[in-house]
C-alpha positions as CSV (number, residue, x, y, z in Angstrom):
1,M,62.9,51.0,9.7
2,V,59.9,53.3,9.2
3,R,56.8,51.6,7.5
4,E,55.0,52.8,4.9
5,M,51.3,52.2,4.4
6,D,47.9,53.6,3.3
7,V,45.5,54.9,5.8
8,F,42.1,55.0,5.4
9,V,39.3,57.2,7.3
10,A,36.1,55.8,6.9
11,H,32.4,57.2,8.6
12,T,29.6,55.6,6.8
13,P,28.9,52.0,5.8
14,L,29.4,52.5,2.6
15,H,33.0,54.0,3.1
16,L,33.9,50.4,4.4
17,L,32.6,49.3,1.3
18,Y,34.6,51.6,-1.3
19,S,38.0,51.2,1.2
20,L,37.9,47.5,1.3
21,S,37.6,47.5,-2.8
22,I,40.4,49.9,-2.9
23,I,42.5,47.6,-0.6
24,N,41.5,44.3,-2.4
25,S,42.2,46.1,-6.5
26,K,45.4,47.2,-5.1
27,S,46.6,44.2,-3.0
28,L,47.8,46.5,0.0
29,Q,49.2,44.3,2.5
30,D,50.4,47.4,4.6
31,F,47.3,49.3,5.7
32,R,45.5,50.9,8.1
33,L,41.3,51.5,8.3
34,F,40.0,53.9,10.7
35,V,36.5,53.6,11.2
36,I,35.2,56.9,12.6
37,N,32.0,56.0,15.4
38,D,29.5,57.9,13.4
39,F,26.8,54.9,12.9
40,S,25.2,52.2,15.1
41,A,27.5,49.5,14.1
42,G,31.0,51.2,14.1
43,V,31.9,48.9,17.0
44,A,30.4,45.7,15.8
45,V,32.3,46.3,12.5
46,C,35.6,47.0,14.6
47,N,34.8,44.3,16.8
48,E,34.4,41.5,14.6
49,F,37.5,42.7,12.6
50,A,39.2,42.6,15.7
51,Q,38.6,38.4,15.7
52,V,40.4,37.8,12.2
53,S,44.4,37.5,13.1
54,S,45.0,39.2,9.9
55,Y,43.3,42.6,10.4
56,A,43.7,42.8,14.2
57,D,45.7,45.6,14.3
58,R,44.8,47.2,10.9
59,V,41.0,48.1,11.9
60,H,40.8,50.5,14.6
61,L,37.6,52.7,16.2
62,L,37.9,56.3,16.1
63,A,35.4,58.7,18.6
64,G,32.5,60.1,16.3
65,R,28.9,61.0,16.6
66,Y,28.1,57.6,18.9
67,S,30.9,58.8,21.4
68,L,30.6,61.1,23.9
69,G,26.8,61.8,23.7
70,G,27.6,63.4,20.3
71,F,24.8,61.3,18.6
72,V,22.2,62.5,20.3
73,A,22.3,65.7,17.9
74,R,21.0,63.8,15.3
75,N,17.6,63.4,17.3
76,I,17.1,66.9,18.7
77,S,15.5,69.6,16.8
78,P,17.8,72.8,17.2
79,T,14.4,75.0,17.0
80,K,12.8,72.9,19.9
81,S,16.0,72.6,22.0
82,R,18.3,74.8,20.9
83,I,21.0,74.1,24.6
84,R,20.5,70.0,24.2
85,Y,21.3,70.5,20.4
86,Y,24.4,72.5,20.9
87,G,25.6,70.9,23.6
88,A,25.4,67.7,21.6
89,K,27.2,69.2,19.1
90,L,29.9,70.0,21.5
91,G,30.2,66.6,22.4
92,S,30.8,65.8,19.0
93,M,33.3,68.1,18.8
94,L,34.9,66.4,21.7
95,A,34.9,63.4,20.2
96,Q,36.6,64.4,16.9
97,Y,39.6,65.5,19.4
98,S,39.6,62.3,20.9
99,A,40.1,60.5,17.6
100,K,42.6,62.8,16.2
101,S,44.7,61.7,19.9
102,K,44.2,58.0,19.2
103,F,45.0,58.7,15.4
104,I,48.5,60.0,16.5
105,R,49.0,57.5,19.1
106,I,48.5,54.9,16.6
107,M,50.3,56.6,13.6
108,K,53.4,57.6,15.6
109,E,55.9,55.2,14.1
110,K,54.6,54.9,10.8
111,Q,54.6,56.7,7.6
112,I,51.7,57.5,5.5
113,Q,52.0,57.0,1.6
114,R,48.7,57.8,1.0
115,L,46.0,59.5,3.2
116,Y,42.3,58.2,2.0
117,I,39.9,60.5,3.1
118,F,35.7,60.9,2.0
119,D,34.7,64.5,3.1
120,D,37.3,67.6,3.3
121,Q,34.7,69.6,5.1
122,R,34.4,67.6,8.3
123,L,36.4,68.9,11.3
124,D,37.9,65.8,12.3
125,T,39.1,65.2,8.4
126,Q,40.9,68.3,8.2
127,S,42.6,68.1,11.6
128,L,43.9,64.6,10.4
129,M,44.9,66.0,7.1
130,S,46.8,68.9,8.4
131,Y,48.4,66.8,10.9
132,V,49.8,64.5,8.0
133,K,51.0,67.0,6.1
134,E,51.9,69.8,8.3
135,Q,52.6,68.9,11.8
136,N,54.5,65.7,11.7
137,D,57.6,64.0,9.8
138,Y,55.6,63.0,6.4
139,P,55.4,66.1,4.3
140,H,55.3,64.0,1.2
141,T,51.6,62.1,2.1
142,Q,49.1,62.3,-0.5
143,I,45.8,63.2,0.3
144,V,43.2,61.7,-1.9
145,L,39.4,62.3,-1.9
146,V,37.6,59.2,-1.6
147,E,33.5,59.4,-3.3
148,D,31.2,60.3,-0.8
149,G,28.3,59.3,-1.9
150,T,26.5,61.9,-4.4
151,G,28.0,64.8,-3.0
152,V,31.1,64.9,-5.3
153,Y,28.9,65.1,-8.6
154,Y,27.2,68.6,-7.0
155,N,28.5,71.9,-8.2
156,S,26.1,73.6,-5.4
157,P,28.1,75.1,-2.6
158,Y,27.8,73.9,1.0
159,W,27.8,77.6,2.4
160,Q,25.4,77.0,5.0
161,F,27.6,74.8,6.9
162,A,30.8,76.3,5.7
163,E,29.5,79.6,7.4
164,L,28.1,78.3,10.4
165,K,32.0,76.3,11.0
166,N,33.5,79.9,10.3
167,R,31.7,81.4,12.9
168,L,32.4,78.5,15.4
169,N,36.3,78.9,14.8
170,W,37.1,79.6,18.4
171,I,36.1,76.6,19.5
172,L,38.1,75.0,16.5
173,V,41.4,76.7,17.5
174,A,41.1,75.8,21.4
175,L,40.4,72.2,20.1
176,Y,42.7,72.3,17.1
177,G,44.9,74.6,17.4
178,K,44.2,76.0,13.9
179,N,41.6,77.8,12.0
180,Y,38.6,75.9,10.1
181,T,39.1,76.2,6.3
182,R,36.2,76.7,4.5
183,V,34.7,73.8,2.0
184,D,32.2,75.0,-0.4
185,R,32.4,71.8,-2.5
186,Y,34.0,68.4,-2.0
187,G,37.3,68.7,-3.0
188,D,38.1,72.5,-2.5
189,H,40.1,72.1,0.5
190,P,43.8,72.6,-0.9
191,L,45.3,69.6,0.9
192,V,43.2,67.3,-1.3
193,E,45.6,66.5,-3.9
194,C,43.5,64.0,-6.0
195,S,40.5,62.1,-6.3
196,I,38.9,58.3,-6.8
197,V,35.2,58.5,-7.9
198,L,32.9,56.1,-9.9
199,F,32.4,58.7,-12.8
200,P,35.3,61.0,-12.9
201,D,34.2,63.1,-16.0
202,D,31.3,64.6,-14.0
203,V,32.8,65.7,-10.8
204,N,32.4,68.9,-9.6
205,V,34.2,72.0,-11.0
206,S,36.9,71.9,-7.9
207,L,38.0,68.0,-8.4
208,K,38.2,68.6,-12.1
209,S,41.0,70.7,-11.6
210,K,42.9,68.1,-10.0
211,P,43.6,64.7,-11.0
212,V,40.6,62.2,-11.0
213,Y,40.9,58.6,-11.0
214,R,37.9,55.6,-11.4
215,M,36.8,53.7,-8.7
216,P,38.4,50.2,-9.0
217,H,35.5,47.6,-9.5
218,F,33.7,46.3,-6.2
219,H,35.4,43.4,-4.3
220,L,34.8,42.2,-1.2
221,A,36.7,39.1,0.0
222,P,34.7,36.0,1.6
223,E,36.1,37.0,4.9
224,Q,35.4,40.5,4.7
225,A,31.9,39.7,3.6
226,S,31.2,38.1,6.5
227,I,33.0,40.0,8.8
228,L,30.5,42.9,7.6
229,S,27.5,40.5,7.7
230,R,28.0,39.4,11.1
231,A,28.5,43.2,12.1
232,F,25.5,44.3,11.0
233,S,23.4,41.2,11.8
234,L,22.3,40.1,8.5
235,G,23.0,36.3,9.2
236,D,21.3,34.0,6.7
237,Q,18.0,35.8,6.2
238,F,18.5,35.9,2.6
239,A,19.0,32.1,2.0
240,E,15.8,31.3,1.1
241,I,14.7,34.4,-1.2
242,D,14.7,33.2,-4.7
243,Q,14.0,36.8,-6.2
244,A,13.9,40.6,-4.4
245,V,13.6,44.0,-5.4
246,L,14.9,46.8,-2.7
247,L,13.2,49.7,-2.0
248,L,14.9,52.6,-0.4
249,L,12.4,55.0,1.3
250,S,12.5,58.3,1.2
251,Y,13.9,60.9,4.1
252,S,11.0,62.7,5.4
253,E,12.6,66.1,5.1
254,T,13.0,66.0,1.5
255,L,9.5,65.0,0.8
256,K,6.5,67.2,1.4
257,N,3.6,65.1,0.4
258,H,4.0,61.5,2.5
259,E,0.5,60.3,2.1
260,K,0.8,60.3,-1.8
261,Y,4.2,58.7,-1.5
262,K,2.5,56.2,0.7
263,G,0.2,55.5,-1.8
264,F,2.4,54.3,-4.8
265,L,4.3,52.6,-2.0
266,L,1.7,50.0,-1.0
267,D,0.7,49.7,-5.0
268,L,3.7,48.8,-5.6
269,I,4.3,46.3,-2.6
270,E,0.7,44.4,-3.4
271,R,2.1,44.2,-7.2
272,H,5.3,42.7,-6.6
273,N,4.0,40.3,-3.6
274,A,1.3,39.4,-6.4
275,E,4.5,38.0,-8.8
276,G,6.0,36.0,-5.8
277,I,9.0,38.9,-5.5
278,T,9.9,39.6,-2.0
279,I,10.2,43.4,-1.1
280,I,13.1,44.6,1.1
281,A,12.9,48.2,2.4
282,K,14.9,50.1,4.7
283,Y,14.5,53.6,5.9
284,H,16.9,56.5,5.1
285,P,20.0,56.2,7.4
286,R,19.7,59.9,8.9
287,E,15.8,59.5,9.6
288,V,14.6,59.9,12.7
289,H,11.4,59.4,12.7
290,D,10.3,55.9,12.9
291,D,8.3,54.2,10.5
292,Y,7.2,57.6,9.1
293,L,5.3,56.2,6.5
294,N,3.5,53.5,8.8
295,L,4.9,50.4,6.8
296,Y,5.4,48.2,9.4
297,G,3.1,44.7,9.1
298,S,2.7,44.8,5.1
299,K,4.5,42.4,3.3
300,V,7.9,43.7,3.4
301,I,11.0,42.7,5.2
302,F,12.7,45.6,6.9
303,E,16.3,46.1,7.1
304,D,17.7,48.2,9.7
305,K,18.2,51.7,8.6
306,T,22.0,51.5,9.2
307,V,22.7,48.5,7.0
308,P,24.3,49.4,3.7
309,A,22.0,49.1,0.8
310,E,24.9,48.5,-1.1
311,L,25.8,45.4,1.1
312,I,22.2,43.9,0.8
313,C,23.1,44.2,-2.8
314,A,26.6,42.3,-2.5
315,S,24.4,40.0,-0.5
316,L,21.9,39.0,-2.4
317,G,23.7,38.9,-5.8
318,N,21.5,38.3,-9.0
319,R,18.6,37.2,-7.0
320,L,18.1,41.4,-6.7
321,L,16.4,42.1,-9.8
322,A,15.7,45.7,-9.2
323,I,16.4,48.8,-6.7
324,Y,13.9,51.5,-6.0
325,S,14.7,55.0,-4.6
326,D,14.5,58.9,-4.6
327,Y,17.5,60.5,-4.4
328,S,19.5,57.9,-3.1
329,S,23.6,57.6,-4.3
330,A,22.3,53.6,-4.4
331,L,20.7,53.9,-7.4
332,L,24.6,54.4,-8.5
333,T,26.5,52.4,-6.2
334,S,24.0,49.4,-6.9
335,G,25.5,49.3,-10.4
336,W,28.8,49.1,-9.5
337,I,28.2,46.5,-7.6
338,N,25.8,44.4,-9.9
339,P,25.9,46.2,-13.4
340,D,22.8,43.8,-14.4
341,I,20.4,45.2,-11.5
342,K,17.5,47.4,-12.6
343,R,17.7,50.5,-11.3
344,I,14.5,53.1,-10.8
345,H,14.7,56.5,-9.7
346,L,11.1,57.3,-7.9
347,H,10.9,61.1,-9.1
348,P,8.1,63.1,-7.0
349,N,6.1,65.6,-8.3
350,T,8.8,69.0,-8.3
351,E,6.1,70.9,-5.8
352,D,6.4,68.4,-3.4
353,L,10.6,68.2,-3.0
354,A,11.7,70.1,-0.5
355,R,15.2,71.6,-2.4
356,P,13.9,70.9,-6.0
357,Q,16.6,72.7,-7.2
358,A,19.5,70.6,-5.6
359,A,17.6,67.3,-7.0
360,L,18.3,68.8,-10.7
361,E,22.2,68.0,-11.0
362,L,21.1,64.8,-9.8
363,D,18.5,64.1,-12.2
364,T,21.0,64.5,-14.9
365,L,23.4,62.4,-13.4
366,F,20.7,59.2,-13.1
367,E,19.7,59.6,-16.5
368,K,23.2,59.5,-18.2
369,H,24.3,56.4,-16.2
370,G,21.8,54.3,-17.1
371,V,19.3,54.6,-14.1
372,E,15.2,54.8,-15.2
373,T,13.3,57.3,-14.0
374,V,9.2,57.0,-12.7
375,L,6.9,60.2,-11.9
376,I,5.1,58.9,-9.3
377,S,2.5,61.2,-10.4
378,D,2.3,59.4,-13.7
379,L,1.7,56.1,-11.6
380,R,-1.6,54.4,-9.9
381,T,-1.8,56.0,-5.9
382,R,-4.5,55.1,-3.3
């Protein structure tokens, strides 16, 4: 008898939390969670789940950017080393082809009732969508786009990335046997049928043309929380903390004036330390410049950049008083985890932003959903 199940394809730590919350809210017993190896803890996550009998055959690792050398592309500037950069990109494409092969092998005798994806622009995601809808025996599978950070709320198109992939179509046809479908906004792909997001009223125009459902409440089972804590090496380091604030540092490429930003941060750290409040900080997951603000050694607990902010929020619970960030989606997701947390948007001067126009849509979204905005220029800096 063919088994029907819900299948999730996650490629960031946040996707894991969304997937598990959906699984728990629906009390799903027959599901598969595929973790694309796009982040450094991907292997550890799958290994930890494999140690628990109830998850051993439900959670699987698929090749990603941290497979076949594809991860190197994140640390190479295309302007300085085009051969290495595009070689790494090709490695990433090969990894994605490998991922599809493993997915097909595992799901061969199973019927997919719903396929949950997080980015319909990705090559591997499009390939899997095409497989379950066009190239197999389950044409009635529903494809659900789950929120991928703040991207679902942008109406600004992704034309640059889509155009680049259009130019590489000959490679895609060779690897996947079909053309790449240009996606200008999240949800544009014709195979996406509906979406699950935190704020249904605020999604982009593409998603508004399809059914939109609200994300269920944050829900991690104790066993799941323990698994993720071990995978991301959190341990019991928060056990002695009474009160804390979380500082999510800006991605270096989004700011022009690093010194002004650093001066503000040092004052913020000094002020909270004087109040007996622990400062926990982490760099952006895509940051390639190690400690570009030179904050290591200050009175701050630094978490690895791969640890999801949401997992820190969940681990600390009500002991986490506030979260500071510039344009991180964690300003929205932290409220999903703990509605009482104070969320503070550290707004740089517009002229200090590398992409000022793209920030305007998020400014409106933050204001609408209770995020306090503080202009860095209005605060004392060194």
